[in-house]
C-alpha positions as CSV (number, residue, x, y, z in Angstrom):
1,M,5.6,-16.9,0.8
2,S,7.2,-13.4,0.7
3,L,5.5,-10.2,0.5
4,K,5.1,-8.6,-2.7
5,L,6.9,-5.4,-2.1
6,M,6.0,-2.1,-3.8
7,Y,7.9,1.2,-4.1
8,I,6.6,4.5,-5.2
9,T,8.9,6.4,-7.9
10,N,8.6,8.0,-11.2
11,N,12.4,8.0,-11.6
12,P,13.5,5.3,-14.3
13,D,17.0,5.1,-12.6
14,V,15.4,4.5,-9.1
15,A,12.9,2.0,-10.6
16,V,15.7,-0.2,-12.1
17,I,17.6,-0.2,-8.7
18,A,14.4,-1.2,-6.7
19,Q,13.9,-3.9,-9.4
20,R,17.4,-5.0,-9.2
21,Y,17.0,-5.9,-5.6
22,G,13.7,-7.7,-5.7
23,V,11.0,-5.0,-5.5
24,D,7.9,-6.6,-7.1
25,R,6.1,-3.6,-8.2
26,I,7.0,0.1,-9.2
27,W,4.3,2.3,-8.2
28,I,3.3,5.4,-10.2
29,D,1.0,7.7,-8.4
30,I,-1.2,10.0,-10.4
31,E,-3.8,10.5,-7.6
32,T,-4.3,14.3,-6.9
33,L,-8.1,14.7,-6.5
34,G,-9.0,15.5,-2.9
35,K,-5.7,14.2,-1.5
36,E,-4.3,17.5,-0.3
37,E,-7.5,18.5,1.6
38,R,-7.6,14.9,3.2
39,Q,-4.1,14.7,4.3
40,K,-3.2,18.4,4.7
41,D,-2.0,18.1,8.2
42,M,0.0,14.8,7.7
43,N,3.5,14.2,6.7
44,S,2.5,12.0,3.9
45,V,3.6,11.8,0.3
46,K,1.7,14.0,-2.1
47,S,3.2,12.9,-5.5
48,N,3.3,14.9,-8.7
49,H,3.5,11.9,-11.1
50,K,2.0,12.2,-14.5
51,I,0.6,9.6,-17.0
52,E,3.7,10.4,-19.2
53,D,5.9,9.0,-16.4
54,I,4.5,5.5,-17.1
55,E,6.1,5.6,-20.6
56,K,9.4,6.4,-19.1
57,I,9.3,3.6,-16.6
58,V,7.9,0.8,-18.8
59,P,11.0,0.3,-20.9
60,V,13.3,-0.2,-17.8
61,L,11.1,-2.9,-16.4
62,N,11.7,-6.6,-17.2
63,Q,10.9,-8.2,-13.8
64,S,8.9,-5.9,-11.8
65,D,5.3,-5.0,-12.6
66,L,4.2,-1.4,-13.1
67,L,1.2,-0.5,-10.8
68,V,-0.5,2.9,-11.4
69,R,-2.9,4.6,-8.9
70,V,-5.5,6.6,-10.8
71,N,-7.6,9.2,-9.4
72,P,-11.1,8.3,-7.5
73,W,-13.9,7.5,-9.7
74,N,-15.0,10.7,-11.6
75,K,-16.3,12.0,-14.8
76,N,-12.9,11.9,-16.2
77,S,-12.1,8.4,-15.1
78,K,-12.9,6.6,-18.4
79,E,-10.3,8.8,-20.4
80,E,-7.8,8.5,-17.6
81,I,-8.1,4.7,-17.4
82,N,-7.7,4.2,-21.0
83,R,-4.6,6.5,-21.2
84,V,-2.9,4.6,-18.4
85,I,-3.6,1.3,-20.0
86,A,-2.3,2.7,-23.4
87,A,0.8,3.8,-21.7
88,G,1.6,0.4,-20.4
89,A,0.4,-0.1,-17.0
90,D,0.2,-3.6,-15.6
91,I,-2.0,-2.9,-12.7
92,I,-4.5,-0.2,-12.1
93,M,-5.6,0.7,-8.6
94,L,-8.7,2.6,-7.8
95,P,-8.4,4.8,-4.6
96,M,-11.0,6.3,-2.3
97,W,-14.0,4.4,-3.4
98,K,-17.2,4.5,-1.3
99,T,-19.9,2.7,-3.4
100,V,-20.4,-0.6,-5.3
101,R,-21.4,1.5,-8.3
102,E,-18.0,3.2,-8.4
103,V,-16.3,-0.2,-8.3
104,E,-18.5,-1.4,-11.2
105,G,-17.7,1.5,-13.2
106,F,-13.9,1.1,-12.6
107,L,-14.2,-2.7,-13.6
108,T,-16.3,-2.2,-16.6
109,E,-14.0,0.4,-18.0
110,V,-10.7,-1.6,-17.3
111,A,-12.7,-4.7,-18.8
112,G,-10.0,-7.1,-18.1
113,R,-7.3,-5.4,-20.1
114,V,-4.8,-5.3,-17.1
115,Q,-5.0,-6.3,-13.5
116,T,-7.1,-4.4,-11.0
117,S,-6.4,-3.4,-7.4
118,L,-8.9,-1.7,-5.1
119,L,-7.5,0.5,-2.3
120,L,-9.8,0.3,0.6
121,E,-9.3,3.5,2.6
122,T,-12.9,4.8,3.6
123,K,-15.3,3.4,6.1
124,E,-18.0,3.6,3.5
125,A,-15.7,1.1,1.6
126,E,-15.6,-1.4,4.3
127,N,-19.5,-1.1,4.9
128,C,-20.1,-2.2,1.2
129,L,-17.3,-4.6,1.0
130,D,-19.6,-7.7,1.2
131,D,-21.4,-6.5,-2.1
132,V,-18.2,-5.4,-3.8
133,L,-16.6,-8.8,-3.2
134,K,-19.3,-10.5,-5.3
135,L,-18.2,-8.6,-8.4
136,N,-16.0,-10.2,-11.0
137,G,-12.8,-8.7,-12.2
138,I,-11.1,-7.7,-8.9
139,D,-7.6,-9.1,-8.7
140,E,-6.6,-7.7,-5.2
141,I,-7.4,-5.4,-2.4
142,H,-5.0,-3.2,-0.5
143,I,-5.9,-1.5,2.7
144,G,-4.7,2.0,2.9
145,L,-4.0,2.9,6.6
146,N,-3.5,6.7,6.2
147,D,-6.8,7.7,4.7
148,L,-8.8,4.7,6.5
149,H,-7.8,5.9,10.0
150,L,-8.8,9.6,9.0
151,S,-12.2,8.1,7.7
152,Y,-12.7,6.6,11.0
153,G,-11.9,9.7,13.0
154,L,-8.7,8.1,14.6
155,N,-5.5,9.8,15.7
156,F,-3.0,7.2,14.6
157,M,-3.0,5.1,11.5
158,F,-1.8,1.9,13.3
159,E,-4.8,2.0,15.7
160,L,-6.6,0.1,12.8
161,L,-4.3,-2.7,13.9
162,S,-4.9,-2.5,17.6
163,N,-8.7,-1.9,17.4
164,G,-9.5,-5.0,15.3
165,T,-10.4,-3.2,12.2
166,I,-7.6,-4.6,10.0
167,D,-8.2,-8.1,11.5
168,R,-12.0,-7.7,10.6
169,I,-11.2,-6.7,7.0
170,C,-8.5,-9.2,6.4
171,K,-10.7,-12.2,7.8
172,K,-13.5,-11.2,5.2
173,L,-11.0,-11.0,2.4
174,A,-9.4,-14.4,3.2
175,E,-12.8,-16.0,3.4
176,V,-13.3,-15.5,-0.3
177,G,-9.9,-16.0,-1.4
178,M,-9.1,-12.4,-2.3
179,P,-5.3,-11.5,-2.2
180,Y,-4.7,-8.5,0.1
181,G,-2.2,-6.4,1.7
182,F,-2.1,-3.4,4.0
183,G,0.0,-0.2,4.7
184,G,3.8,-0.1,4.3
185,V,6.9,-1.0,6.2
186,A,10.1,0.8,7.0
187,R,13.7,-0.5,7.4
188,I,14.3,-3.4,9.8
189,G,15.2,-1.9,13.0
190,E,13.4,1.4,12.3
191,G,9.9,2.8,12.2
192,I,7.5,4.5,14.7
193,I,6.1,0.9,15.0
194,P,9.4,-1.3,14.4
195,A,9.3,-2.8,11.1
196,E,9.9,-6.2,12.5
197,K,6.7,-6.1,14.4
198,V,4.7,-4.7,11.4
199,I,6.1,-7.7,9.3
200,L,5.1,-10.2,11.8
201,E,1.5,-8.6,11.8
202,H,1.5,-9.1,8.0
203,Y,2.3,-12.8,8.6
204,R,-0.3,-13.2,11.3
205,L,-2.9,-11.6,9.1
206,K,-1.8,-13.6,6.0
207,S,-1.2,-10.4,4.1
208,T,0.9,-10.8,1.0
209,R,1.5,-7.1,-0.2
210,A,3.2,-4.1,1.5
211,I,4.5,-0.8,0.3
212,L,8.2,0.2,1.2
213,S,7.5,3.5,3.0
214,R,9.2,6.7,2.2
215,S,11.4,6.3,5.3
216,F,12.7,3.0,3.8
217,C,14.4,5.0,1.1
218,N,13.7,8.7,0.7
219,V,15.6,9.5,-2.4
220,D,15.6,13.2,-1.7
221,E,18.1,12.4,1.1
222,Y,20.7,11.1,-1.3
223,S,23.0,13.0,-3.6
224,N,23.3,10.3,-6.3
225,V,21.8,7.1,-7.4
226,Y,24.8,4.9,-6.1
227,E,23.8,5.9,-2.6
228,V,20.2,4.8,-3.5
229,D,21.5,1.6,-4.6
230,D,23.4,0.9,-1.5
231,V,20.2,1.5,0.4
232,F,18.2,-0.9,-1.5
233,R,20.8,-3.6,-1.7
234,E,21.3,-3.5,2.2
235,H,17.9,-3.0,3.3
236,V,15.7,-5.2,1.0
237,K,18.2,-8.0,1.9
238,K,17.6,-7.5,5.5
239,L,14.0,-7.4,5.0
240,R,13.8,-10.7,3.2
241,M,15.9,-12.1,5.8
242,F,13.6,-11.2,8.6
243,E,10.7,-12.7,6.6
244,D,12.5,-15.9,6.8
245,V,12.3,-15.6,10.6
246,A,8.6,-14.6,10.2
247,L,7.6,-17.5,8.1
248,K,8.8,-19.9,10.7
249,A,7.0,-18.0,13.6
250,D,4.4,-20.1,15.3
251,M,0.8,-18.5,16.2
252,E,1.9,-18.1,19.9
253,T,4.8,-16.0,18.7
254,L,2.6,-14.0,16.3
255,M,0.0,-13.4,19.0
256,K,2.5,-12.3,21.5
257,N,3.8,-9.9,18.9
258,H,0.4,-8.5,18.1
259,Q,-0.2,-7.7,21.9
260,E,3.0,-5.8,21.9
261,V,2.0,-3.8,18.9
262,V,-1.4,-3.2,20.6
263,T,0.5,-1.8,23.7
264,I,2.8,0.5,21.7
265,V,0.0,1.8,19.4
266,D,-2.3,2.6,22.3
267,C,0.5,4.5,24.0
268,I,1.1,6.6,21.0
269,A,-2.5,7.1,20.4
270,D,-3.2,8.3,23.8
271,S,-0.2,10.6,23.7
272,K,-1.6,12.1,20.5
273,R,-5.1,12.5,22.1
274,R,-3.5,14.4,25.2
275,T,-1.5,16.5,22.8
276,Q,-4.7,17.6,20.9
277,K,-6.5,18.7,24.1
């Protein structure tokens, strides 16, 4: 089974292109609360998406679903969730949850009107995961590497793959039949951890969802949508072709790849620690 690919954009023209080449979900990101403070020293995406962008994207989608990441649970969440649903979201994602009560509030407010996705990205979320998984109304869980590695005080987000954290969480999710994914992937042949190796990790861990990273297609680097079209046409095809290889990989191959990932990650993490001293 191929990965459900997600791409973050509030540009209708780009959304149409991503959909054309088989991206399963267009992702509107209206999360702002606390994000700048958490990721202030990271080269991560801080979006400026608005609820109004949902209404611009909905009419152009006829194959891909629209996922909207809202803000962490707060006093304005009920109003925000209702506005997002009214605007036409197919899936709502709750980020930065830390307690069962926050998840309960989110699920109660959504009330089955659209699909729900929980973004697991805090150590507190992992600590209460057993109880969260007893709740009704969760359609999937995505593991966010950026904030989760910060929550655990790590130097490099892929340390979560090398130290067993992702394995531990995925095993728990798989045991209850909860669909899940983690992190993102770059273009085939690229990435600080080569995309091929990350995809093989998805297949080893039976992950079914991945974000196409900013480096996969940073629209700011292109002068027009025709260039963006070329990128998606070429590189989604390459990714899907490599998935055909990953699907046929036996466990010995997957474990060998995992050990190679661990070696690369540990080397990078050690280098980052030395630089910080």
